[in-house]
C-alpha positions as a Markdown table, in Angstrom:
| # | Residue | x | y | z |
|---|---|---|---|---|
| 1 | Met | 0.0 | -0.1 | 0.5 |
| 2 | Asp | 1.8 | 3.2 | -0.7 |
| 3 | Val | 1.0 | 6.2 | 1.9 |
| 4 | Ile | 0.9 | 9.4 | -0.4 |
| 5 | Ser | 1.8 | 12.0 | 3.2 |
| 6 | Ser | 0.3 | 10.0 | 5.6 |
| 7 | Asp | -1.8 | 7.0 | 6.7 |
| 8 | Leu | -3.7 | 6.2 | 9.9 |
| 9 | His | -4.9 | 3.1 | 10.9 |
| 10 | Ile | -7.1 | 1.4 | 14.2 |
| 11 | Val | -4.1 | -0.5 | 15.8 |
| 12 | Cys | -6.2 | -3.6 | 18.1 |
| 13 | Ile | -3.5 | -6.4 | 20.1 |
| 14 | Leu | -5.0 | -10.0 | 20.0 |
| 15 | His | -4.9 | -12.1 | 23.2 |
| 16 | Asp | -2.3 | -14.0 | 24.0 |
| 17 | Ile | 1.1 | -12.2 | 23.4 |
| 18 | Thr | 3.4 | -11.0 | 25.5 |
| 19 | Phe | 2.7 | -7.4 | 27.2 |
| 20 | Asp | 5.0 | -4.1 | 25.7 |
| 21 | Ile | 4.7 | -1.6 | 27.4 |
| 22 | Ser | 6.0 | 0.9 | 24.0 |
| 23 | Ala | 3.6 | -0.5 | 21.8 |
| 24 | Met | 0.3 | -0.5 | 24.6 |
| 25 | Glu | -1.1 | 1.3 | 28.0 |
| 26 | Asn | -2.4 | -1.7 | 30.7 |
| 27 | Glu | -5.5 | -0.8 | 31.3 |
| 28 | Asp | -5.1 | -1.5 | 35.3 |
| 29 | Arg | -2.9 | 1.2 | 35.5 |
| 30 | Ser | -0.6 | -1.0 | 37.3 |
| 31 | Glu | 2.7 | -1.1 | 38.1 |
| 32 | Ala | 2.5 | -4.2 | 35.9 |
| 33 | Val | 5.0 | -4.0 | 33.6 |
| 34 | Glu | 5.2 | -7.8 | 31.7 |
| 35 | Gly | 2.1 | -10.6 | 31.3 |
| 36 | Val | 0.2 | -11.4 | 28.5 |
| 37 | Ile | -2.5 | -9.8 | 26.9 |
| 38 | Phe | -6.2 | -11.0 | 27.9 |
| 39 | Cys | -8.2 | -8.8 | 25.8 |
| 40 | Thr | -8.2 | -5.0 | 24.5 |
| 41 | Thr | -10.1 | -3.1 | 26.0 |
| 42 | Ala | -9.5 | 0.1 | 24.2 |
| 43 | Leu | -8.0 | 1.0 | 19.8 |
| 44 | Gly | -5.1 | 3.0 | 19.2 |
| 45 | Leu | -4.1 | 4.3 | 16.2 |
| 46 | Gln | -0.8 | 4.7 | 14.0 |
| 47 | Glu | 0.3 | 6.7 | 11.4 |
| 48 | Thr | 2.3 | 5.6 | 8.5 |
| 49 | Val | 4.0 | 9.2 | 7.8 |
| 50 | Lys | 5.7 | 9.2 | 3.8 |
| 51 | Ser | 9.2 | 9.7 | 4.0 |
| 52 | Glu | 11.2 | 12.5 | 1.8 |
| 53 | Gln | 13.6 | 10.9 | 0.3 |
| 54 | Ser | 13.3 | 8.6 | -2.0 |
| 55 | Gly | 14.5 | 4.3 | -0.8 |
| 56 | Arg | 13.7 | 5.1 | 2.8 |
| 57 | Asp | 11.3 | 3.7 | 5.1 |
| 58 | Asn | 8.1 | 5.5 | 5.8 |
| 59 | Gln | 8.2 | 5.8 | 9.7 |
| 60 | Arg | 5.3 | 4.8 | 12.2 |
| 61 | Lys | 4.5 | 6.9 | 15.0 |
| 62 | Met | 1.7 | 5.7 | 17.9 |
| 63 | Pro | -0.1 | 8.3 | 18.4 |
| 64 | Leu | -2.9 | 6.9 | 20.8 |
| 65 | Arg | -1.6 | 2.7 | 22.2 |
| 66 | Pro | -4.3 | 0.7 | 22.3 |
| 67 | Lys | -5.5 | -0.2 | 26.0 |
| 68 | Val | -5.3 | -4.4 | 27.3 |
| 69 | Met | -5.9 | -6.1 | 30.3 |
| 70 | Leu | -3.3 | -8.7 | 31.3 |
| 71 | Met | -4.3 | -12.3 | 32.5 |
| 72 | Ser | -2.5 | -11.8 | 35.5 |
| 73 | Ser | -5.2 | -8.2 | 36.7 |
| 74 | Ile | -8.4 | -10.3 | 35.7 |
| 75 | Phe | -7.5 | -14.2 | 37.4 |
| 76 | Tyr | -6.0 | -12.0 | 41.1 |
| 77 | Asp | -7.8 | -13.6 | 43.3 |
| 78 | Gln | -7.4 | -16.3 | 41.8 |
| 79 | Leu | -4.7 | -16.3 | 41.8 |
| 80 | Tyr | -3.0 | -14.9 | 44.9 |
| 81 | Arg | -5.9 | -16.4 | 47.5 |
C-alpha cells in the first residue's frame, strides 16, 4: 500500500501475546510491565508518514496506544488467595 503523505490505522492487540509497554497501555494502571494480554479494551491509532527521501522507509508513530487488560489482572483473586 502506498502512503500519499500520512495514513492512520486502527490498532487492536490480539490476546495471548506478551505485553509490550512501548506499544500498548495497561488498562489496570498497575505497575505491571510484563504479562500476557487477555483482551484489548480500547483501540489505538498508528500513523504512517511518507519519507521525504526516496528509498527510505516510511516513519511509523503511535499517537494513541491501545489499552489492554492483562491475564494477571483478570485472574488476580484466583492466583493470590
